[in-house]
C-alpha positions in Angstrom: -32.8 -24.5 -14.4 -32.4 -23.7 -18.0 -35.1 -21.2 -18.2 -33.4 -19.4 -15.3 -30.1 -19.5 -17.0 -31.8 -17.8 -20.1 -33.2 -15.2 -17.9 -30.1 -14.5 -16.1 -28.3 -14.0 -19.8 -31.0 -11.9 -20.6 -30.5 -9.8 -17.9 -26.9 -9.7 -18.2 -27.1 -8.6 -21.9 -29.6 -6.0 -21.1 -28.2 -2.4 -22.1 -27.4 -0.5 -18.9 -27.9 3.2 -19.3 -25.1 5.5 -18.1 -25.2 9.0 -17.3 -21.9 9.3 -19.5 -24.1 8.2 -22.7 -26.2 11.0 -22.2 -23.6 13.6 -22.1 -22.2 12.1 -25.4 -25.6 12.2 -27.1 -25.9 16.0 -26.2 -22.2 16.6 -27.5 -22.7 14.6 -30.7 -26.2 16.5 -31.3 -24.6 20.0 -30.7 -21.8 19.0 -33.1 -24.3 18.0 -35.8 -26.0 21.4 -35.5 -22.9 23.4 -35.5 -21.7 21.6 -38.5 -25.1 22.5 -40.2 -25.0 25.9 -39.6 -21.6 26.5 -40.5 -21.6 24.9 -43.8 -25.1 25.9 -45.3 -24.6 26.3 -49.0 -21.0 27.3 -49.3 -19.9 24.3 -51.0 -19.1 25.7 -54.5 -16.3 26.1 -56.6 -17.1 29.6 -58.0 -15.9 32.9 -56.8 -16.7 36.5 -57.7 -14.8 36.5 -61.1 -17.2 33.6 -62.3 -20.1 35.9 -61.2 -18.9 38.4 -63.3 -18.7 36.5 -66.1 -22.2 34.8 -65.8 -23.6 38.6 -65.4 -22.0 39.8 -68.8 -23.2 36.5 -70.2 -26.7 37.1 -69.0 -26.8 33.9 -67.0 -27.7 35.4 -63.7 -31.4 36.1 -62.8 -30.9 37.9 -59.5 -28.7 38.1 -56.2 -29.8 38.1 -52.7 -27.2 39.4 -50.1 -27.5 37.8 -46.6 -26.4 39.9 -43.9 -24.0 41.8 -46.0 -21.6 39.1 -46.2 -23.1 36.4 -48.2 -24.4 36.4 -51.6 -26.9 34.0 -52.9 -26.7 33.8 -56.7 -30.1 32.6 -58.6 -29.4 31.5 -62.5 -31.9 31.3 -65.1 -33.2 28.0 -65.7 -33.0 28.4 -69.4 -29.2 28.2 -69.0 -29.3 24.9 -66.9 -27.4 22.9 -69.8 -24.6 25.6 -69.7 -23.6 24.6 -66.1 -24.0 20.8 -65.9 -22.4 20.7 -62.3 -25.4 22.6 -61.2 -28.1 20.5 -62.4 -29.0 18.9 -59.2 -29.4 22.5 -57.6 -31.6 23.4 -60.6 -34.0 20.2 -60.1 -33.9 19.6 -56.4 -34.6 23.3 -54.9 -35.5 26.6 -56.2 -32.5 28.2 -55.2 -30.1 29.5 -55.0 -27.8 27.5 -57.2 -24.6 28.7 -55.3 -23.1 31.2 -52.7 -20.1 33.5 -52.3 -18.5 35.5 -49.9 -19.2 39.3 -50.7 -16.1 41.0 -48.8 -16.9 44.4 -48.5 -20.2 45.2 -49.4 -19.8 48.6 -50.9 -17.2 47.1 -53.4 -19.5 44.3 -54.2 -22.6 46.2 -54.9 -20.6 49.1 -56.9 -19.2 46.3 -59.1 -22.7 44.6 -59.9 -23.9 48.0 -60.8 -21.0 48.7 -63.1 -21.9 45.4 -64.9 -25.7 46.5 -65.1 -24.8 49.7 -66.5 -22.3 47.9 -69.3 -25.1 45.2 -70.0 -28.2 47.8 -70.3 -31.4 47.7 -68.7 -32.7 44.6 -70.6 -30.1 42.3 -68.9 -30.1 44.1 -65.5 -29.8 41.8 -62.4 -31.7 43.0 -59.2 -29.7 42.8 -56.1 -31.9 42.1 -52.8 -30.6 42.7 -49.4 -31.8 40.3 -46.5 -30.9 40.2 -42.8 -31.4 36.9 -41.1 -30.8 36.1 -37.3 -28.2 33.4 -36.7 -29.2 32.1 -33.3 -27.5 28.8 -33.4 -23.7 30.3 -33.2 -24.3 32.6 -30.0 -26.2 29.9 -28.3 -23.6 27.2 -29.0 -20.7 29.6 -28.2 -22.5 29.9 -24.7 -23.5 26.4 -24.1 -20.6 24.3 -25.2 -18.1 26.2 -22.8 -20.3 26.1 -20.0 -21.0 22.3 -20.9 -17.2 21.5 -20.7 -16.7 23.3 -17.5 -19.6 21.7 -15.7 -18.0 18.3 -17.1 -14.7 19.0 -15.8 -16.0 20.0 -12.5 -17.9 16.7 -12.1 -15.0 14.8 -13.2 -12.5 16.3 -10.5 -15.2 16.0 -7.9 -15.6 12.3 -8.6 -11.8 11.7 -8.2 -11.3 13.6 -4.9 -14.4 12.2 -3.2 -12.9 8.4 -4.0 -14.5 7.5 -7.2 -18.0 6.9 -8.4 -18.7 3.7 -6.6 -19.8 3.2 -3.0 -21.0 5.2 -0.1 -19.4 8.6 -0.2 -18.5 8.1 -4.2 -20.8 11.1 -5.3 -19.9 14.6 -4.3 -23.4 14.9 -2.5 -22.4 11.8 -0.7 -19.0 12.8 0.3 -19.9 13.2 4.1 -21.5 9.4 4.1 -19.6 6.7 6.0 -16.8 4.6 3.8 -17.3 1.4 5.9 -17.6 -2.0 4.1 -20.8 -4.1 6.0 -20.7 -7.6 6.6 -24.1 -8.6 7.5 -26.4 -11.8 6.8 -26.2 -11.1 3.1 -22.3 -11.0 3.3 -21.5 -13.0 6.4 -17.8 -13.1 7.5 -16.6 -16.6 7.2 -13.5 -16.1 9.3 -14.1 -18.0 12.9 -11.3 -18.6 15.8 -10.5 -21.9 14.1 -8.7 -19.7 11.6 -6.6 -17.8 14.1 -3.5 -19.6 15.7 -0.9 -18.7 17.9 -3.0 -16.0 20.0 -4.8 -18.1 22.7 -4.3 -15.4 25.3 -6.1 -12.5 23.0 -8.7 -15.1 22.0 -9.7 -15.5 25.8 -10.1 -11.9 25.9 -12.3 -11.2 22.9 -14.4 -14.2 23.9 -15.9 -12.2 26.5 -17.2 -9.7 23.6 -18.7 -12.2 21.6 -20.5 -13.9 24.4 -22.0 -10.4 25.1 -23.1 -10.0 21.8 -24.8 -13.4 21.9 -26.1 -13.2 25.4 -26.2 -9.5 26.6 -29.0 -9.8 29.1 -26.7 -12.4 31.1 -24.3 -9.4 31.9 -27.1 -6.6 31.9 -29.1 -8.4 34.3 -26.4 -8.6 37.0 -25.5 -4.8 36.5 -22.2 -5.5 34.4 -21.0 -3.6 31.6 -19.4 -4.9 28.8 -16.4 -2.5 27.3 -17.4 0.2 24.8 -14.1 -0.2 23.3 -11.6 -2.8 22.5 -8.0 -1.9 21.5 -5.8 -4.7 19.7 -2.1 -3.3 20.0 0.9 -5.5 18.6 3.6 -5.3 15.7 2.5 -5.5 12.0 1.2 -9.0 10.8 0.6 -10.5 14.2 -3.3 -11.1 13.1 -5.2 -8.2 14.6 -7.3 -7.6 11.6 -7.8 -11.5 11.4 -8.7 -11.5 15.0 -11.5 -9.0 14.7 -13.1 -10.8 11.7 -13.0 -13.8 13.6 -15.2 -12.1 16.4 -17.5 -10.6 14.0 -17.8 -14.5 12.5 -18.3 -16.0 15.6 -20.6 -13.6 16.9 -23.0 -13.7 13.7 -23.8 -10.0 13.9 -23.0 -6.9 11.4 -19.5 -6.1 11.0 -18.4 -2.4 10.1 -14.7 -2.4 9.0 -12.9 0.5 7.5 -9.5 2.2 7.8 -8.5 5.5 9.9 -7.5 7.1 6.8 -11.0 6.8 5.2 -12.5 9.5 7.6 -9.4 11.7 6.3 -10.3 14.0 3.4 -9.5 17.6 1.8 -12.5 19.1 2.6 -13.2 20.5 6.1 -15.7 18.7 8.1 -15.9 15.5 5.9 -14.1 13.2 8.6 -16.5 14.4 11.5 -19.4 13.9 9.0 -18.4 10.3 8.3 -17.8 9.5 12.0 -21.1 10.8 12.7 -23.0 8.5 9.7 -20.8 5.5 10.9 -22.1 5.7 14.3 -25.8 6.2 13.1 -25.7 3.0 10.9 -24.0 0.9 13.7 -27.0 2.1 16.1 -29.6 1.3 13.5 -27.9 -2.3 12.9 -27.2 -3.1 16.8 -26.0 -5.3 18.1 -22.7 -5.2 16.1 -19.0 -4.4 15.7 -17.5 -1.3 14.4 -13.9 -2.1 13.5 -11.5 0.6 12.5 -8.0 -0.4 11.3 -4.9 1.8 11.7 -6.6 4.0 14.2 -3.6 6.1 14.7 -4.4 7.7 11.1 -6.9 9.9 13.3 -6.2 9.2 16.8 -2.8 10.9 17.4 -2.3 13.2 20.3 -3.5 16.5 19.8 -1.7 19.8 20.1 1.4 18.5 18.9 1.7 19.9 15.3 0.1 23.5 16.0 2.2 25.0 13.7 0.0 23.3 11.0 -2.7 25.5 12.1 -5.7 25.8 14.6 -8.1 24.2 12.4 -6.9 20.6 11.8 -9.4 18.2 10.2 -7.5 15.2 11.7 -8.4 16.9 15.1 -12.0 17.5 14.2 -12.2 14.0 13.4 -11.1 12.9 16.5 -13.0 15.2 18.7 -16.2 13.7 16.8 -15.1 10.3 17.4 -14.5 10.9 21.3 -18.0 12.4 21.8 -19.6 9.3 19.6 -18.0 7.0 22.0 -19.6 8.8 25.0 -22.8 9.3 23.2 -24.1 5.4 23.0 -24.4 3.4 26.0 -23.3 -0.1 26.5 -26.5 -1.9 26.3 -27.0 -0.9 22.6 -24.9 -3.6 21.5 -22.4 -1.5 19.6 -18.9 -2.2 20.4 -16.0 -0.4 18.7 -12.9 -2.4 18.1 -9.8 -0.7 16.8 -6.3 -1.9 16.1 -2.8 -0.2 15.5 0.7 -0.9 16.1 1.7 2.5 17.5 -0.3 2.8 20.6 2.2 5.3 22.1 1.2 8.1 19.7 -2.6 7.6 20.4 -4.5 10.5 22.4 -5.0 10.0 26.1 -8.6 10.8 25.9 -8.9 8.1 23.6 -7.3 5.3 25.7 -9.4 6.4 28.9 -11.9 4.1 30.7 -15.1 4.5 29.3 -13.8 4.7 25.6 -10.9 2.1 24.7 -11.5 0.3 28.3 -9.6 -2.7 27.1 -6.2 -3.1 25.3 -5.3 -6.2 24.4 -1.9 -7.1 23.6 -0.9 -9.2 20.5 2.7 -10.4 20.6 4.8 -12.0 18.3 4.0 -15.7 18.4 6.0 -18.2 20.9 7.5 -21.7 19.8 3.9 -23.2 20.2 2.2 -20.5 18.7 4.2 -20.5 15.7 3.6 -24.3 15.6 -0.2 -23.8 15.8 -0.2 -21.1 12.8 2.0 -23.5 10.7 -0.7 -26.2 11.0 -3.1 -23.7 9.8 -1.4 -22.6 6.9 -0.3 -26.2 6.1 -3.9 -27.4 5.6 -3.9 -25.6 2.2 -0.5 -26.7 1.0 0.4 -30.5 -0.4 3.0 -31.4 1.9 5.6 -34.6 2.1 6.2 -36.7 5.3 9.4 -35.1 6.5 7.6 -31.7 7.0 6.9 -31.2 10.7 5.4 -27.9 12.0 7.2 -28.3 15.2 10.7 -28.1 13.4 9.4 -25.3 11.2 8.7 -23.5 14.1 12.0 -23.8 15.4 13.6 -22.6 12.6 11.4 -19.3 12.5 11.8 -17.6 15.9 10.3 -13.9 15.9 8.4 -14.7 12.9 4.8 -13.2 12.8 1.9 -14.7 11.4 2.2 -12.8 8.3 5.6 -13.7 7.8 4.7 -17.4 8.4 2.1 -17.3 5.7 4.9 -15.9 3.4 7.1 -18.9 4.1 4.5 -21.2 3.4 3.6 -19.5 0.3 7.6 -19.3 -0.9 7.7 -22.9 -0.2 5.1 -23.9 -2.2 6.2 -21.7 -5.3 9.7 -23.3 -5.2 8.5 -26.7 -5.0 6.4 -26.2 -8.1 9.4 -24.4 -9.7 11.3 -27.8 -9.4 8.4 -29.8 -10.4 7.7 -31.6 -7.4 4.5 -33.4 -6.6 4.8 -32.2 -2.7 6.2 -29.5 -0.6 9.3 -31.1 1.5 11.6 -29.8 3.9 14.4 -28.6 1.5 11.7 -26.3 0.1 10.9 -24.7 3.2 14.5 -24.4 3.6 15.1 -22.5 0.4 11.9 -20.2 1.4 13.5 -19.4 4.6 16.7 -18.4 2.8 14.7 -16.3 0.6 12.6 -14.7 3.1 15.7 -13.9 5.5 18.4 -13.3 2.9 16.7 -12.3 -0.3 16.7 -13.2 -3.8 20.0 -15.7 -4.6 22.0 -13.9 -7.1 24.2 -16.9 -8.7 25.1 -14.6 -11.6 26.9 -12.1 -9.4 30.5 -11.5 -10.8 32.7 -11.7 -7.9 36.8 -12.0 -8.3 38.5 -15.1 -6.8 40.3 -12.3 -4.3 36.9 -11.0 -2.9 35.4 -14.5 -2.7 38.4 -15.7 -0.7 37.8 -12.8 1.8 34.2 -13.2 2.0 34.6 -17.0 2.7 37.2 -16.4 5.6 34.8 -13.6 6.8 31.7 -15.9 7.2 34.1 -18.8 8.5 35.5 -16.5 11.3 31.9 -16.0 12.4 31.0 -19.5 12.5 34.3 -20.7 14.5 33.6 -17.9 17.0 30.0 -18.9 17.4 31.0 -22.4 17.6 33.3 -22.1 20.4 31.7 -19.6 22.4 29.2 -20.8 25.2 26.6 -18.2 25.1 26.3 -18.0 21.1 23.2 -18.8 19.2 23.5 -22.3 17.5 24.6 -22.4 14.0 22.4 -23.1 11.3 24.3 -22.6 7.8 27.0 -20.7 6.6 27.2 -19.5 2.9 29.0 -17.2 0.5 26.3 -17.1 -2.2 25.3 -13.4 -2.8 21.8 -12.7 -1.8 19.5 -9.7 -1.8 20.8 -6.2 -1.8 24.4 -5.7 -1.2 24.6 -9.3 1.0 27.5 -10.9 -0.2 27.5 -13.9 2.4 26.0 -14.4 5.8 26.1 -17.0 8.5 22.5 -18.0 10.0 21.9 -18.6 13.6 18.9 -19.9 15.6 18.3 -17.6 18.6 17.0 -19.0 21.7 14.0 -17.3 23.1 14.6 -15.7 26.2 12.9 -13.1 28.3 16.4 -11.6 30.0 20.0 -11.8 28.4 22.8 -11.6 31.1 26.2 -9.7 30.6 28.3 -12.8 29.6 25.4 -13.7 26.8 25.7 -10.1 25.5 29.6 -10.0 25.4 29.7 -13.7 23.6 27.3 -12.3 20.9 29.5 -9.0 20.2 32.6 -11.4 19.9 30.9 -13.6 17.3 29.7 -10.7 15.5 33.4 -9.4 15.3 34.5 -13.0 14.1 34.0 -11.9 10.2 36.6 -8.6 10.8 38.8 -10.5 13.2 39.3 -13.3 10.7 40.5 -10.7 8.1 43.0 -9.3 10.5 44.1 -12.7 11.5 44.4 -14.3 7.9 45.3 -11.3 5.4 46.7 -8.9 8.1 44.2 -6.0 6.7 40.4 -5.3 7.1 37.6 -4.5 4.5 34.3 -2.6 4.2 32.5 -6.1 4.4 32.1 -5.8 8.2 29.7 -2.6 7.9 26.7 -4.6 9.2 28.6 -6.3 11.9 30.1 -3.0 13.2 26.4 -1.4 13.3 25.2 -4.3 15.2 28.1 -4.2 17.8 27.8 -0.5 18.0 24.1 -0.5 19.0 24.7 -3.6 21.2 27.5 -1.6 23.2 25.4 1.6 23.8 22.5 -0.6 24.9 24.9 -2.2 27.4 26.1 1.0 28.8 23.4 3.5 28.6 20.3 1.5 28.7 21.0 -1.6 30.5 23.4 -0.3 33.3 25.9 -3.0 32.7 28.9 -0.8 32.8 30.4 0.0 36.3 31.9 3.2 35.4 28.6 4.9 34.4 26.7 3.1 36.7 23.1 1.6 37.1 21.4 4.3 35.2 19.4 4.0 32.2 18.8 7.1 29.6 16.7 4.9 27.4 13.1 7.2 27.6 15.0 10.0 28.1 17.2 9.7 25.0 14.5 9.6 22.5 14.5 13.4 22.5 16.7 14.5 19.8 17.0 18.0 20.7 18.4 17.5 24.5 20.7 15.1 25.7 19.4 13.8 29.0 22.9 14.0 30.7 26.0 16.2 30.9 28.9 16.5 28.6 31.0 14.6 31.0 28.6 11.8 31.3 28.4 11.6 27.4 32.2 11.5 27.5 32.3 8.9 29.8 29.7 6.7 28.0 31.5 6.9 24.7 34.7 6.0 26.2 33.5 3.1 28.1 31.6 1.7 24.7 34.8 2.1 23.0 36.8 0.1 25.3 34.2 -2.6 25.5 34.0 -2.9 21.6 37.8 -2.9 21.3 38.0 -5.7 24.1 35.6 -8.1 22.5 37.7 -7.2 19.1 40.6 -8.4 20.5 39.0 -11.4 22.3 37.7 -12.4 18.7 41.4 -12.2 17.1 42.6 -14.2 20.3 40.2 -16.9 19.4 40.5 -17.0 15.8 44.4 -17.1 16.2 44.0 -20.3 18.4 41.7 -21.9 16.1 43.7 -21.1 13.0 43.5 -24.5 11.7 39.7 -24.8 11.9 39.4 -21.7 10.5 41.5 -22.5 7.5 39.2 -26.1 6.8 35.8 -24.1 7.3 37.1 -21.5 4.5 38.5 -23.8 2.3 35.3 -25.8 2.4 33.4 -22.9 1.8 35.2 -21.9 -1.4 34.5 -25.2 -2.6 30.8 -25.9 -1.9 29.6 -22.4 -1.1 27.1 -23.4 1.5 28.0 -25.4 4.5 25.4 -26.5 7.4 25.9 -27.5 10.9 26.2 -31.2 10.0 29.0 -30.4 8.0 30.7 -28.2 10.4 30.7 -31.2 13.1 32.3 -33.4 10.4 35.3 -31.0 9.5 36.0 -29.5 13.2 34.2 -31.8 15.4 31.3 -31.5 17.7 30.3 -28.1 19.5 32.1 -28.5 23.1 29.1 -26.7 24.7 25.8 -28.9 25.2 23.0 -27.2 23.2 19.6 -27.4 25.0 16.3 -27.4 23.2 14.0 -24.5 23.7 11.6 -25.0 26.5 13.5 -28.3 27.2 13.1 -28.9 31.3 10.3 -26.5 31.8 6.9 -25.8 30.5 6.7 -22.1 30.4 6.2 -20.5 27.0 8.1 -16.9 25.9 7.2 -14.6 23.6 10.3 -13.0 22.9 12.8 -13.4 20.1 14.1 -12.2 16.7 14.0 -13.5 13.3 16.7 -16.0 12.7 19.9 -14.3 13.2 22.4 -13.6 10.2 25.6 -12.2 10.2 25.9 -10.2 6.8 28.8 -9.5 5.0 28.0 -6.2 2.5 30.1 -5.0 -0.2 
């Protein structure tokens, strides 16, 4: 073992050569050569006047002019003691002892000749002229710019093509697939045990797993497995997790990539990557190819023709359609894809023979959320009062990702409170954090505003308490949370398939409770009901123009037709009728809320004053203050065994400033 560890250390410490080191060495060599070529023997403190004095003194032996610009001066060795600063040059080299710039060569030569004529023939200093070819300067002038241009081009190409690592990272591999491959060396560890709340979807994909394990079982009877399986559902419901579980259960190679990995700025790259992906898949068959967010390349063609005829995304989609038709089902290559926008996909992609099967992955119901909580609670140290069923009741409409976030937040809150285990109080705080946002205890609110907020939230609570079809109250708080949230009343909505007219009317009346309370108590209204008005308006228009719940408008629905922003699917008279009926419906529920709170004024005062003192009131506190709710609350799924998949996140009536 020690020898192996030492070998591994040697391998780790071994120098890894990189191409950038080569570039650096070349640059250093060129700079050194350039420095040598330009410095030469010019390092001297002597000038032309000093040379003239040396000639007059008879110290100069000869002068050699190089390329009519540089004069190399050779002094007589007998004069060495006269120039102590040049002794090194006398002893180490034959010369020259120093060099100077000549300036205009005609003037320089004339000045030397005048000095020679003055000194006489015996002290004459000869001038020699030489021409030397300076090859280094022009060569460097060409090489360095070209080298820099090539380096910049390579750097840009590496960035554009997605970095230097992985397939497709180099400029010459830009057409290669960027899929991440999980095979026997990098086996997928996710199994169906890690996927909870998706029982129906797991049954669908189990057929895919069984085919990959026993393909002859189906082909012997003439059966064909679907070529493509499309997972459709809201974000966070576990589409990608389910695809990984299929690969983990089947034990086959798993190609994973995103739809955006095919899109590139270069024309033809997306189609090339699709071809390379299916080529690799055929070589490793049986296998699974998973494309996440396929709507990035699978959008319906021909919608944005103004952008140009040669659309790279459409070319990529065309190649994907061809490849899906090209490989047969008995090859063992199965394409899985996931999207939360199936409405924008091209019809050719969804036809039988390509994505034959669509598996809907909806938001989990009560039992599904309980199973998901059990999976995530395995990794958390919880106390005895934490019940997954209770947590699932508290989180209607939560997806798997939301539940994981709640569990993580609860663990962080418990750690912040220095607890040894996560209890139910931590989960309640985590739900407040996820639903309402970060608590802002230090937010400065004047006493007058705080009183308005307290009566506003108490109005919501009183209306919900005394309306039969309102959702059960969970808590009321005036503690500011999130962005612009000054307080909220949290309810626990029932999970229902259908909603009746009287239920919608009660919910509208409950939503108006905040503004109605302000009107009853203060005789004035504020801007705090902006969120409430938005909810009521949308609900009223849905009742009148979508669900056909208004007698005057009739049993008509303009939902699918009204999606066109440029054309109304009804006449102007119908639009006026819809607006009038919506306004009448909204005003009737507002007056109903005012009448209810006027009748329950004492209960409203008790609740508001308690809120001002304690800031947070739970359902049990409301029962102590104003008595039990007059309507019997039936627990979810009580009296029947059917399971529902409809529901929204825990409702909250928010007061915004």
